[in-house]
Structure formats: C-alpha cells, structure tokens
N, C-alpha and C positions, 0 to 999 in steps of 0.2 A: 504494500500500500504506500502510495506516495502522497505526501501532504504538500499542497501548493499554498504558499503564503507570499505576501508581497514583501519586497526588500525592506520597506519601511517598518513592517511588523517585526522582522528579524532584528533590525537595528534598534527599534524601541525595546525589544526584549533584552538585548545585550546592554543597552544603556541602563535599564533598570537593574540588571544583575550587577553592573559596575557600581551603581549607586548604593545598593545594599551592601556590597563588599566594603566600600569605603566607610559606610556608617558602622559596620561591625568592627572594622579596624580601629576607628576613632573611639568607639565605646570601649574596646579592649584596652586601648592606651590610657583612656581616662580612668578606668577602674584600677589600673596599676599605679597611677600617680596618686590616686586618692586612697590607696590601701593603707591600713593602719599597721605599722611594723610590729605591734604587739599581738597582732593576729597571725603572724607568720612564724611557724615553728618548723624546724628542719634538723637534719643531722649535722655532722661536722662540716659539711659544705657551707652551711650558713655561718658557722663560726669562722671558717677560713675566709669567706668573703668579707665579713664585717671587720675582723681583726687584722687580716693579712698574714696571719701566723700559719706555720706549717702544722700538720697533724701532730707531730711530736711535741711542738711547743704547746699546742692546745691540751694534750694529755698531761704535760708537765704542770700546767697552770690550772688544771681542772678543779682543784680544790678551792680556787680563788675566783673563778668566773662563774656567772649564773648559768645553770643548766638543770636538766631533769634527766632522770634515768628510769627507764621502764623496760622490763623484759630484757635486761642486759644491753639495751641500746641507749645511746646518748641523744638528747634533744636539746636544741638551743633556740631561744626566742630572739628574733632580730632586734626588737625594741629593747629588751633587757640588756643585750650585748652593746647596743648603741649607748644606752645610759651608763653602762659600766665604763666604756671608753670616755664618754663625755665628762663624767665625773672624775676622771683621772684616778680611778681606784688603784691604789698601790698594793703591791704584793709584799710579803714579809721581807724585812730588811730594807724597806724604803725603795726598792726597785719597782719599775713598772713592768 
C-alpha cells in the first residue's frame, strides 16, 4: 500500500517533530540546572567529581567526609560534599 501525501504535509510533519525535539531538549536542560544537589546521591563517582580526589584519597578520608553506607556500598550526597568543601572542613592535624 502506498500513501500519497503532499510535500507540504511531509515538511509540516518534520517541522513539528523538530519543534518537539527542541522543546524536550530545552526542558531537559532546564531540569538539570534547577536540580537540587541535595537530591543527588551516587557512588564514589560523585565524590570524585565534586572533590577531584582519587579513589584512594576518598577511602583514606572516608572517616572525615559525609557519606552513607548501605549493603556494603558507599553513597555520597552532592550537596553535602559541596558544603563540606565550602566550609573548609579540616581533617585531623589541621590539614585539608
């Protein structure tokens, strides 16, 4: 079966698809910029991204940085880590 449509109908369809895609991309970008860092939990990748530390440094400083542990897995909250850094939390011995 062949469907015959006018070229303008096809162009209108693709214009509408493009518009919907642009709107969805804009909505997705807005939701990321408005997100609350306290809502974001993740593994050590979050701690690495926020602190810039290696995995070994994160493990060494684990007793001093905010985290949660459940089922043998570590979880870090982006907002809590940002506060930790912003407040200049010092480790034992006066070192950062």
